[in-house]
BAVOLUM-427245 format. One record per residue (C-alpha): x, y, z; residue number from 1; residue in three letters. Coordinates in steps of 0.1 Angstrom, whole numbers. Each point is the difference from the previous one (the first is absolute). Example, Ala and Ser with C-alpha at 12.3 -4.5 7.8 and 13.67 -1.06 7.14 Angstrom:
<recs>
+-------+-------+-------+-----+-----+
|    px |    py |    pz |   i |  aa |
+-------+-------+-------+-----+-----+
|   123 |   -45 |    78 |   1 | ALA |
|    14 |    34 |    -7 |   2 | SER |
+-------+-------+-------+-----+-----+
</recs>
This chain:
<recs>
+-------+-------+-------+-----+-----+
|    px |    py |    pz |   i |  aa |
+-------+-------+-------+-----+-----+
|   227 |    90 |    76 |   1 | MET |
|   -33 |   -20 |    -1 |   2 | HIS |
|    -6 |   -32 |    19 |   3 | ASP |
|   -30 |   -10 |   -22 |   4 | TYR |
|    -5 |     1 |   -37 |   5 | ASP |
|   -38 |     0 |     6 |   6 | LEU |
|   -23 |     7 |    29 |   7 | LEU |
|   -35 |   -12 |    -5 |   8 | VAL |
|   -28 |    16 |    20 |   9 | VAL |
|   -32 |   -19 |    -3 |  10 | GLY |
|   -23 |   -29 |     7 |  11 | SER |
|     6 |   -35 |    11 |  12 | ALA |
|   -28 |   -25 |    -5 |  13 | ASN |
|    -7 |   -37 |     2 |  14 | ALA |
|   -12 |   -10 |   -35 |  15 | ASP |
|   -29 |   -26 |     1 |  16 | LEU |
|    -1 |   -14 |   -35 |  17 | VAL |
|   -24 |   -23 |   -18 |  18 | THR |
|    -1 |    -9 |   -37 |  19 | ALA |
|   -34 |     2 |   -17 |  20 | VAL |
|   -13 |   -10 |   -35 |  21 | GLU |
|   -15 |    35 |    -2 |  22 | ARG |
|    -4 |    28 |    24 |  23 | ARG |
|   -35 |     4 |    15 |  24 | PRO |
|   -26 |    25 |   -12 |  25 | ALA |
|   -20 |    20 |    24 |  26 | ALA |
|   -20 |   -23 |    23 |  27 | GLY |
|    17 |   -31 |   -14 |  28 | GLU |
|    19 |   -27 |    18 |  29 | THR |
|    27 |   -20 |   -17 |  30 | VAL |
|    22 |   -28 |    13 |  31 | LEU |
|    37 |     5 |     2 |  32 | GLY |
|    31 |   -21 |     7 |  33 | SER |
|    15 |    -7 |    35 |  34 | ASP |
|    10 |    32 |    17 |  35 | LEU |
|    36 |     9 |    -2 |  36 | ALA |
|    16 |    26 |    24 |  37 | VAL |
|    29 |    21 |   -11 |  38 | HIS |
|    19 |    30 |    13 |  39 | PRO |
|   -11 |    31 |   -20 |  40 | GLY |
|   -10 |    36 |     2 |  41 | GLY |
|    13 |    26 |   -24 |  42 | LYS |
|    27 |    13 |    23 |  43 | GLY |
|    12 |   -34 |    11 |  44 | ALA |
|    -1 |   -12 |   -35 |  45 | ASN |
|    22 |    28 |   -13 |  46 | GLN |
|    25 |    -5 |    28 |  47 | ALA |
|     4 |   -37 |    -7 |  48 | VAL |
|     2 |     5 |   -38 |  49 | ALA |
|    28 |    26 |     4 |  50 | ALA |
|    19 |   -20 |    25 |  51 | ALA |
|    -1 |   -31 |   -22 |  52 | ARG |
|    15 |    20 |   -29 |  53 | LEU |
|    29 |    11 |    22 |  54 | GLY |
|   -11 |    33 |    14 |  55 | ALA |
|     8 |    10 |    36 |  56 | ARG |
|   -36 |     4 |    11 |  57 | THR |
|   -19 |    10 |    32 |  58 | ALA |
|   -38 |     0 |     7 |  59 | LEU |
|   -20 |    24 |    21 |  60 | LEU |
|   -34 |   -16 |     6 |  61 | ALA |
|   -23 |   -13 |    28 |  62 | ARG |
|   -12 |   -35 |     6 |  63 | VAL |
|   -21 |   -17 |    27 |  64 | GLY |
|    13 |   -20 |    29 |  65 | ASP |
|   -14 |   -32 |   -16 |  66 | ASP |
|     9 |   -29 |   -22 |  67 | ALA |
|    -4 |    20 |   -32 |  68 | TYR |
|    23 |    27 |    13 |  69 | GLY |
|    27 |   -27 |     8 |  70 | ARG |
|    -5 |   -14 |   -35 |  71 | LEU |
|     7 |    34 |   -15 |  72 | LEU |
|    31 |     7 |    22 |  73 | LEU |
|    14 |   -34 |    -8 |  74 | ASP |
|    -4 |     6 |   -37 |  75 | SER |
|    17 |    34 |     1 |  76 | GLN |
|    29 |   -13 |    20 |  77 | ARG |
|     4 |   -30 |   -23 |  78 | SER |
|     3 |    23 |   -30 |  79 | ALA |
|    26 |    21 |    18 |  80 | GLY |
|   -21 |    30 |     8 |  81 | VAL |
|     9 |    21 |    30 |  82 | ASP |
|   -32 |    -1 |    22 |  83 | THR |
|    11 |    25 |    27 |  84 | VAL |
|   -28 |    23 |   -13 |  85 | GLY |
|   -28 |   -26 |     2 |  86 | VAL |
|   -22 |     9 |    30 |  87 | LEU |
|   -20 |   -27 |    17 |  88 | VAL |
|   -35 |     3 |    16 |  89 | GLY |
|   -29 |    25 |     1 |  90 | GLY |
|   -23 |   -22 |   -22 |  91 | ALA |
|    -1 |   -34 |   -17 |  92 | PRO |
|    22 |    -4 |   -30 |  93 | THR |
|   -15 |    12 |   -33 |  94 | GLY |
|   -15 |   -27 |   -23 |  95 | VAL |
|    -6 |    -1 |   -37 |  96 | ALA |
|   -26 |   -23 |   -15 |  97 | LEU |
|    11 |   -10 |   -35 |  98 | ILE |
|   -18 |   -20 |   -27 |  99 | THR |
|    21 |   -10 |   -31 | 100 | VAL |
|   -16 |   -12 |   -32 | 101 | ASP |
|    15 |   -24 |   -26 | 102 | PRO |
|    15 |    29 |   -20 | 103 | SER |
|    20 |    11 |    31 | 104 | GLY |
|   -20 |    32 |     5 | 105 | ASP |
|   -11 |     7 |    36 | 106 | ASN |
|   -25 |    19 |    21 | 107 | SER |
|    10 |    12 |    34 | 108 | ILE |
|   -18 |    13 |    31 | 109 | VAL |
|    22 |    14 |    28 | 110 | VAL |
|    -9 |     2 |    37 | 111 | ALA |
|    27 |    25 |    11 | 112 | PRO |
|     3 |   -10 |    37 | 113 | GLY |
|    33 |    12 |    14 | 114 | ALA |
|     8 |    18 |   -32 | 115 | ASN |
|   -25 |    27 |     8 | 116 | SER |
|    18 |     6 |    33 | 117 | ARG |
|    33 |    10 |   -16 | 118 | LEU |
|    -1 |    37 |     9 | 119 | THR |
|    18 |    32 |    -8 | 120 | PRO |
|    15 |    -3 |    35 | 121 | GLU |
|    15 |   -34 |   -10 | 122 | ASP |
|    16 |    17 |   -30 | 123 | VAL |
|    15 |    28 |    21 | 124 | ARG |
|    14 |   -25 |    24 | 125 | ALA |
|    17 |   -18 |   -28 | 126 | ALA |
|    20 |    30 |   -12 | 127 | GLY |
|    33 |   -18 |     1 | 128 | SER |
|   -13 |   -25 |   -26 | 129 | LEU |
|    -8 |    28 |   -24 | 130 | PHE |
|    34 |    16 |     5 | 131 | GLN |
|    16 |   -34 |    -9 | 132 | ALA |
|   -19 |    -7 |   -32 | 133 | ALA |
|     8 |     9 |   -36 | 134 | ARG |
|   -36 |    -5 |   -12 | 135 | VAL |
|   -33 |    -3 |    19 | 136 | VAL |
|   -30 |   -19 |   -15 | 137 | SER |
|   -35 |     4 |    13 | 138 | VAL |
|   -35 |   -12 |   -10 | 139 | GLN |
|   -36 |     8 |    12 | 140 | LEU |
|    -8 |   -30 |    21 | 141 | GLU |
|     9 |    22 |    30 | 142 | ILE |
|   -17 |    32 |    10 | 143 | PRO |
|     4 |    30 |   -24 | 144 | LEU |
|    11 |    22 |    30 | 145 | ASP |
|    28 |   -24 |     6 | 146 | THR |
|    10 |     1 |   -37 | 147 | VAL |
|     1 |    38 |     2 | 148 | ALA |
|    22 |    -2 |    31 | 149 | GLU |
|    24 |   -22 |   -20 | 150 | VAL |
|     3 |    28 |   -25 | 151 | VAL |
|     8 |    24 |    28 | 152 | ARG |
|    26 |   -24 |    14 | 153 | ALA |
|    20 |    -3 |   -32 | 154 | LEU |
|    35 |    13 |     1 | 155 | PRO |
|     8 |    23 |   -29 | 156 | ALA |
|    21 |   -26 |   -19 | 157 | GLU |
|   -24 |   -29 |     5 | 158 | THR |
|   -23 |   -10 |   -29 | 159 | ARG |
|   -37 |    -9 |     5 | 160 | LEU |
|   -18 |   -26 |   -21 | 161 | VAL |
|   -37 |    -2 |     5 | 162 | LEU |
|   -25 |   -26 |   -12 | 163 | ASN |
|   -35 |    14 |     8 | 164 | PRO |
|   -16 |   -34 |     6 | 165 | SER |
|   -28 |    -3 |     9 | 166 | PRO |
|    -5 |    32 |   -19 | 167 | PRO |
|   -12 |    32 |    16 | 168 | ALA |
|     2 |    38 |    -8 | 169 | PRO |
|    34 |    13 |    12 | 170 | LEU |
|     9 |    33 |    15 | 171 | PRO |
|    24 |    22 |   -19 | 172 | HIS |
|    26 |    -3 |    27 | 173 | GLU |
|     2 |   -38 |    -7 | 174 | VAL |
|    -2 |     2 |   -38 | 175 | LEU |
|    28 |    26 |    -1 | 176 | ALA |
|    24 |   -23 |    18 | 177 | ALA |
|    -6 |   -31 |   -23 | 178 | CYS |
|    30 |    -9 |   -22 | 179 | ASP |
|   -16 |   -21 |   -14 | 180 | PRO |
|   -37 |    -4 |     6 | 181 | LEU |
|    -7 |   -36 |   -11 | 182 | VAL |
|   -36 |    -8 |   -12 | 183 | VAL |
|   -19 |   -25 |   -20 | 184 | ASN |
|   -29 |    10 |   -22 | 185 | GLU |
|   -26 |     0 |    28 | 186 | HIS |
|    22 |    19 |    24 | 187 | GLU |
|     9 |    26 |   -26 | 188 | ALA |
|   -37 |     6 |    -6 | 189 | ARG |
|    -9 |     4 |    37 | 190 | VAL |
|    29 |    24 |     7 | 191 | VAL |
|    -9 |    21 |   -31 | 192 | LEU |
|   -37 |     1 |     9 | 193 | ARG |
|     8 |     8 |    37 | 194 | GLY |
|    19 |    30 |   -12 | 195 | ALA |
|   -28 |    12 |   -22 | 196 | GLY |
|    20 |    -7 |   -31 | 197 | ALA |
|   -13 |   -15 |   -33 | 198 | ASP |
|     5 |   -37 |    -5 | 199 | VAL |
|    11 |    -6 |   -36 | 200 | PRO |
|     2 |   -34 |   -17 | 201 | ASP |
|    37 |    -3 |    -8 | 202 | ALA |
|    27 |   -10 |    25 | 203 | PRO |
|    22 |    28 |   -13 | 204 | GLU |
|   -28 |    25 |     8 | 205 | GLU |
|    -4 |   -15 |    35 | 206 | TRP |
|    37 |     5 |     6 | 207 | ALA |
|    -2 |    36 |   -12 | 208 | LYS |
|   -30 |     7 |    22 | 209 | GLY |
|    17 |   -16 |    30 | 210 | LEU |
|    32 |    20 |    -5 | 211 | LEU |
|   -20 |    32 |    -1 | 212 | ALA |
|   -12 |    -8 |    36 | 213 | LEU |
|    36 |     3 |    13 | 214 | GLY |
|    19 |   -33 |     0 | 215 | PRO |
|    36 |     3 |   -12 | 216 | ARG |
|    -5 |   -32 |   -20 | 217 | SER |
|   -27 |   -26 |    -8 | 218 | VAL |
|     0 |   -37 |    -8 | 219 | VAL |
|   -32 |   -15 |   -14 | 220 | VAL |
|    -1 |   -38 |     0 | 221 | THR |
|   -20 |   -15 |   -28 | 222 | LEU |
|    -1 |   -38 |     7 | 223 | GLY |
|     8 |   -20 |   -31 | 224 | GLY |
|     8 |    33 |   -19 | 225 | ASP |
|    29 |     8 |    23 | 226 | GLY |
|     4 |    34 |    15 | 227 | ALA |
|     2 |    37 |    -8 | 228 | LEU |
|    26 |    23 |    17 | 229 | VAL |
|    -2 |    38 |    -1 | 230 | ALA |
|    21 |    27 |    16 | 231 | GLY |
|    22 |    30 |    -7 | 232 | PRO |
|    18 |   -20 |   -27 | 233 | ASP |
|   -31 |    -8 |   -19 | 234 | GLY |
|   -22 |   -31 |    -4 | 235 | MET |
|     8 |   -36 |   -11 | 236 | ALA |
|   -17 |   -34 |    -2 | 237 | ARG |
|    15 |   -29 |    18 | 238 | VAL |
|    -9 |   -34 |   -16 | 239 | PRO |
|   -14 |   -29 |    21 | 240 | SER |
|    17 |   -33 |     4 | 241 | VAL |
|   -20 |   -29 |   -13 | 242 | THR |
|    -6 |   -28 |    25 | 243 | VAL |
|   -27 |   -25 |     9 | 244 | ASP |
|   -19 |    16 |    29 | 245 | ALA |
|   -10 |   -21 |    29 | 246 | VAL |
|    -9 |    26 |    26 | 247 | ASP |
|     2 |    38 |    -2 | 248 | THR |
|    -2 |     5 |    38 | 249 | THR |
|    27 |    24 |    11 | 250 | GLY |
|    16 |     4 |   -34 | 251 | ALA |
|    -6 |    38 |     1 | 252 | GLY |
|    18 |     1 |    33 | 253 | ASP |
|    30 |   -19 |   -14 | 254 | ALA |
|     1 |    25 |   -29 | 255 | PHE |
|    -1 |    30 |    22 | 256 | THR |
|    26 |   -13 |    24 | 257 | ALA |
|    24 |    -9 |   -28 | 258 | ALA |
|    -5 |    35 |   -16 | 259 | LEU |
|     6 |    18 |    33 | 260 | ALA |
|    32 |   -20 |     7 | 261 | TRP |
|    15 |     6 |   -35 | 262 | ARG |
|    -9 |    37 |     1 | 263 | LEU |
|    19 |     2 |    34 | 264 | GLY |
|    29 |   -17 |   -17 | 265 | ALA |
|     2 |    29 |   -25 | 266 | GLY |
|   -18 |   -15 |   -30 | 267 | GLU |
|   -22 |    22 |   -22 | 268 | GLY |
|   -37 |    -4 |     1 | 269 | LEU |
|    -3 |   -20 |   -32 | 270 | GLU |
|    28 |   -24 |     8 | 271 | SER |
|   -13 |    -6 |    35 | 272 | ALA |
|   -35 |    -7 |   -14 | 273 | ALA |
|    14 |   -25 |   -25 | 274 | ARG |
|    17 |   -19 |    29 | 275 | TYR |
|   -32 |     2 |    20 | 276 | ALA |
|   -20 |   -14 |   -29 | 277 | ALA |
|    21 |   -31 |     2 | 278 | LYS |
|    -5 |    -4 |    37 | 279 | VAL |
|   -37 |     4 |    -3 | 280 | GLY |
|    -2 |   -25 |   -28 | 281 | ALA |
|    19 |   -26 |    20 | 282 | LEU |
|   -23 |     6 |    30 | 283 | ALA |
|   -32 |   -10 |   -20 | 284 | VAL |
|    15 |   -34 |   -10 | 285 | THR |
|    -4 |   -13 |    36 | 286 | ARG |
|   -30 |    -1 |    24 | 287 | ALA |
|    -1 |    23 |    29 | 288 | GLY |
|    15 |    34 |     7 | 289 | ALA |
|    33 |     0 |    20 | 290 | GLN |
|     7 |   -36 |    -7 | 291 | VAL |
|     0 |     8 |   -38 | 292 | SER |
|    26 |    27 |     1 | 293 | TYR |
|    32 |    -7 |   -20 | 294 | PRO |
|    36 |     4 |    11 | 295 | SER |
|    25 |    23 |   -18 | 296 | GLY |
|    16 |   -29 |   -18 | 297 | PRO |
|   -34 |   -12 |   -12 | 298 | GLU |
|    -7 |    34 |   -15 | 299 | VAL |
|    34 |     1 |   -16 | 300 | ALA |
|    -6 |   -34 |   -16 | 301 | ALA |
|   -33 |    12 |   -15 | 302 | LEU |
+-------+-------+-------+-----+-----+
</recs>
């Protein structure tokens, strides 16, 4: 019935990465390593991560008619992603400027470029992709009006996974469609504050507060402490997988893609999150975003 296990609607960026001994303070200049250029962007990352795991995946995004756009298209096709929904032109390809410190933590500044030109009209024109997908995953590196149009385009039987990153207050229409809403600590706090809700200290309380805003389920990622899942069946902690972190860039995208795929395959929220935690853990053991994503057999071996 469905041609795709997962349709990702989102951003496609060129990641410009440099390693630093420490990230600069305000007004400070630090020296970094030679610049590395990788295909990235939250949408493109999720599509590659899911395809490498074995999901039948399509991407709806926009890139520029430039070298970075060609890099991104090549990366998607190499991973097995269907790029029929990738639109070309309208603005230069988006770029992410990334610094990575010795612990593997990163800081990122995104210049949206063509991502900001992915419009509600583009979503409406891609109706056949939505009809063909079991699950749709979306993030906030594209305009919020476009995300809202994704919600309106969802067929009744298609599940929506949303990672509100970079975080912003969300309209009720979008929140009510999330199953799950996937957030880290910072994103949870921004969404709660944006809705005028209290921001408690405990992750369990964040999850309760977020569920009260309308999502059908919530996943809170907690870094080295694993994740918390919450929904109609209750709440549970999912442990992390201990690895030696090299670079955390794109690990959250790998987690969300794996979670979305496994949910579409019929797994429960906790089981899907346990699988996703393995995928995210493997992703941080290698430098870069898309180039770090594991295959299905690699996850099984872990």
